[in-house]
C-alpha positions as CSV (number, residue, x, y, z in Angstrom):
1,M,0.0,0.0,0.0
2,R,2.8,2.4,0.8
3,G,4.4,1.9,-2.6
4,R,1.1,2.8,-4.3
5,S,0.8,6.0,-2.2
6,I,4.3,7.1,-3.1
7,L,3.6,6.4,-6.8
8,L,0.4,8.4,-6.6
9,L,2.1,11.3,-4.9
10,T,4.9,11.2,-7.5
11,T,2.4,11.2,-10.3
12,I,0.4,14.1,-8.9
13,A,3.6,16.1,-8.3
14,A,4.8,15.5,-11.8
15,A,1.5,16.6,-13.3
16,A,1.3,19.7,-11.2
17,A,4.8,20.7,-12.2
18,S,3.8,20.8,-15.9
19,L,0.8,23.0,-15.4
20,P,1.0,26.8,-16.1
21,V,1.2,28.9,-13.0
22,V,-1.1,31.9,-12.8
23,Y,-0.3,34.6,-10.3
24,A,-2.8,37.1,-9.0
25,E,-1.7,39.9,-6.7
26,S,-4.4,42.1,-5.3
27,Q,-4.3,45.4,-3.5
28,P,-7.3,45.2,-1.2
29,A,-7.6,48.9,-0.5
30,L,-7.8,49.7,-4.2
31,A,-9.5,46.4,-5.3
32,Q,-6.9,46.1,-8.1
33,Q,-5.8,42.8,-9.4
34,V,-2.8,42.0,-11.6
35,T,-2.8,38.6,-13.3
36,Y,0.0,37.1,-15.2
37,T,0.9,33.6,-16.3
38,V,4.4,32.1,-16.3
39,V,5.2,28.7,-17.7
40,D,8.6,26.9,-18.0
41,G,10.4,29.7,-16.2
42,N,10.4,32.4,-18.9
43,K,7.3,31.9,-21.0
44,V,4.6,34.4,-20.2
45,D,1.1,35.3,-21.4
46,K,0.6,37.7,-24.2
47,H,-0.1,40.8,-22.1
48,T,2.9,40.2,-19.9
49,F,5.1,39.6,-23.0
50,D,3.8,42.9,-24.6
51,G,4.8,44.6,-21.3
52,W,8.3,43.2,-21.4
53,H,8.5,44.1,-25.1
54,T,7.4,47.7,-24.3
55,W,10.1,47.8,-21.6
56,R,12.7,46.8,-24.1
57,A,11.4,49.0,-27.0
58,L,11.3,52.2,-24.9
59,D,14.8,51.4,-23.4
60,C,13.6,51.8,-19.8
61,E,16.6,49.8,-18.6
62,R,18.9,52.7,-19.4
63,C,17.7,54.4,-16.1
64,H,16.1,51.5,-14.2
65,G,18.6,48.8,-14.9
66,A,18.4,45.6,-17.0
67,Q,16.9,43.7,-14.1
68,Q,14.7,46.7,-12.9
69,Q,17.1,47.0,-9.9
70,G,17.6,50.7,-10.4
71,L,20.5,52.8,-11.7
72,V,19.9,56.6,-12.0
73,G,16.2,55.8,-11.7
74,P,14.7,53.9,-8.8
75,S,14.4,50.1,-8.5
76,L,11.1,49.2,-10.0
77,V,11.3,45.8,-8.3
78,D,11.1,47.7,-5.0
79,A,8.7,50.5,-6.2
80,L,6.1,48.1,-7.5
81,K,5.7,46.7,-4.0
82,I,4.5,50.1,-2.9
83,I,2.9,52.0,-5.7
84,D,-0.4,51.1,-7.2
85,K,-1.5,51.0,-10.8
86,D,-2.9,54.5,-10.7
87,E,0.3,56.0,-9.4
88,F,2.2,54.0,-12.0
89,K,0.0,55.5,-14.7
90,R,0.4,59.0,-13.4
91,T,4.2,58.6,-13.4
92,I,4.3,57.2,-16.9
93,F,2.0,59.8,-18.4
94,G,3.2,62.8,-16.3
95,G,6.8,62.0,-15.7
96,R,8.9,63.2,-12.8
97,L,10.9,65.7,-14.7
98,A,12.8,67.0,-11.7
99,K,14.0,63.5,-11.1
100,G,14.8,62.7,-14.8
101,M,11.7,60.6,-15.5
102,P,10.3,61.6,-18.9
103,D,6.6,62.0,-19.7
104,F,5.6,59.1,-22.1
105,S,2.2,60.5,-22.9
106,S,3.2,61.1,-26.6
107,S,4.3,57.5,-27.0
108,A,1.8,55.5,-29.0
109,R,3.4,52.3,-27.8
110,M,3.1,53.4,-24.1
111,Q,-0.5,54.5,-24.7
112,A,-1.3,51.0,-26.0
113,H,0.7,49.0,-23.5
114,W,1.1,50.8,-20.2
115,E,-1.1,48.2,-18.4
116,D,0.9,45.4,-19.9
117,L,4.1,47.1,-18.7
118,Y,2.6,47.4,-15.3
119,T,1.8,43.7,-15.3
120,Y,5.3,42.7,-16.4
121,L,6.9,44.9,-13.7
122,K,4.5,43.7,-11.0
123,G,5.5,40.1,-11.9
124,R,9.2,41.1,-11.6
125,S,8.5,42.8,-8.3
126,D,6.6,39.7,-7.0
127,G,9.6,37.6,-7.9
128,K,7.6,35.3,-10.2
129,I,8.9,36.6,-13.6
130,P,12.7,36.1,-14.1
131,A,15.0,38.9,-15.3
132,G,16.2,38.6,-18.8
133,D,14.6,37.5,-22.1
134,L,11.1,36.2,-22.1
135,S,9.0,34.5,-24.8
136,A,5.3,34.3,-25.4
137,M,3.6,31.1,-24.2
138,D,2.4,30.3,-27.7
139,S,6.0,30.7,-29.1
140,P,8.1,27.6,-29.7
């Protein structure tokens, strides 16, 4: 009987390891939810991938670091633990010119993907999305 139990547990563990992991972080005071999916370490859902691609296309790492750890700009890994989606949007579209943060309100890409960027950065801040290159879940 013990051998069957171990086999059953091993089978369940192996099946669970191959399932996609969906993370949801909520901020109760603001009733905001950020959902992203990570599979096989660096494969993410389309919105998260679009956010990562926006990060790369707008060269945000030149100030915030390749791993969002902060350089001349603050660590976004730390900041996204504190600021909410509304504050993020105000910063992106208003800038913090005195601190060197540009206003991205004229960027069509940012207009289209600011929520995706927030999702990607929230996943990085939560420690669920790795630093470095990502691929979309439907990519080979």
